[in-house]
C-alpha positions in Angstrom: 28.5 10.0 76.9 26.9 11.1 80.2 24.1 9.0 81.3 20.7 10.8 81.7 19.4 11.2 85.3 16.4 8.9 86.2 14.0 10.3 88.9 12.0 7.0 89.5 12.1 3.5 88.6 9.0 0.9 88.5 9.2 -2.8 88.1 6.7 -5.5 87.9 8.3 -7.6 90.4 11.5 -8.1 92.5 13.1 -11.4 93.2 11.4 -12.9 96.4 10.4 -9.5 97.3 13.9 -8.8 98.4 14.2 -5.1 98.0 17.4 -4.7 100.1 19.4 -7.2 97.8 17.5 -7.3 94.4 15.5 -3.8 94.5 14.7 -1.6 91.6 17.1 1.2 92.9 20.1 -1.0 91.9 19.3 -0.7 88.1 20.4 3.2 88.3 23.1 3.2 91.0 25.7 3.0 88.6 27.5 0.0 90.4 28.4 -3.1 88.9 28.1 -5.1 92.4 24.4 -4.6 92.6 21.5 -5.6 90.6 17.7 -5.8 90.2 16.4 -9.4 90.0 13.0 -10.2 88.7 10.7 -13.1 89.9 10.3 -16.1 87.7 7.8 -15.8 84.8 6.7 -12.8 83.2 6.4 -10.8 81.3 8.5 -8.3 83.0 7.9 -4.4 82.8 10.4 -1.6 83.9 9.4 2.2 83.8 12.1 4.7 83.9 10.8 8.2 84.8 13.1 11.3 84.1 13.4 14.5 86.0 11.9 16.6 83.4 10.9 16.1 79.8 13.9 15.2 77.7 14.6 16.7 74.4 16.4 13.5 73.0 17.3 10.1 74.0 19.4 8.3 71.3 20.8 5.1 73.0 20.9 3.0 76.1 23.2 0.5 77.7 22.5 -2.3 80.1 24.5 -5.2 81.8 22.7 -8.7 82.4 23.7 -11.6 84.5 24.6 -14.0 81.9 22.1 -16.9 81.9 19.3 -14.4 83.0 19.3 -12.1 80.1 16.4 -11.0 77.9 16.3 -12.3 74.4 14.1 -9.4 73.5 13.5 -6.0 74.9 10.8 -3.4 73.9 11.2 0.2 74.5 8.1 2.4 74.4 7.6 6.2 74.9 4.6 7.8 73.4 4.6 7.3 69.8 8.2 5.7 70.0 8.5 1.9 69.9 11.5 -0.2 69.1 12.6 -3.8 69.9 16.2 -4.9 70.6 17.8 -8.4 70.8 20.5 -8.5 73.6 23.1 -11.3 73.7 23.1 -13.5 76.6 26.4 -11.9 78.2 27.6 -10.4 81.4 29.0 -7.6 79.4 28.0 -4.1 79.1 25.8 -3.8 75.9 24.7 -0.6 74.1 21.9 -0.2 71.7 21.3 3.0 69.4 17.9 3.9 68.4 17.0 4.1 64.6 15.4 7.4 65.4 16.0 9.2 68.6 13.1 9.5 71.1 12.0 13.3 71.1 10.6 14.9 74.2 10.0 12.2 76.6 9.3 12.0 80.3 9.3 8.2 80.7 10.6 5.2 78.8 8.7 1.9 79.4 10.6 -1.5 79.0 8.7 -4.8 78.2 10.7 -8.1 78.4 8.8 -11.0 77.3 11.3 -13.4 76.0 14.2 -14.6 78.2 17.4 -16.9 78.0 16.6 -18.4 81.7 14.1 -21.3 81.3 12.2 -19.8 84.3 11.8 -16.4 83.0 14.0 -14.7 85.5 16.0 -11.4 84.5 18.9 -10.0 86.4 20.3 -6.5 85.3 23.2 -4.8 87.0 23.2 -1.5 85.1 20.8 0.3 82.7 21.7 3.8 81.4 20.0 6.1 78.7 21.9 8.5 76.7 
């Protein structure tokens, strides 16, 4: 599938405020050698805003750094809320919504449970389909 175009990304923190190496822009650059990293602690929030109102979003994929993955991710957009439970893995993971998100302009991500004992998250790629 073709990834949906994201207009803007907002995050709750960036590792040591190092935007050049761990900035939010790396969540959607499509490269496997760049990443967004959070500060320790949490919870962590990510907001993806789209170019225009999308008629349907049915799935997403993401790639964590092993050891710094989320145990639980909650996605919200308007009336839509669904939780997912990723593995602590370096591999790309894909999740399909029980019911597709209809007519959305943004998707909020909440991460409040982590494999890392300090609550850090590192994501190399994040795509919506």
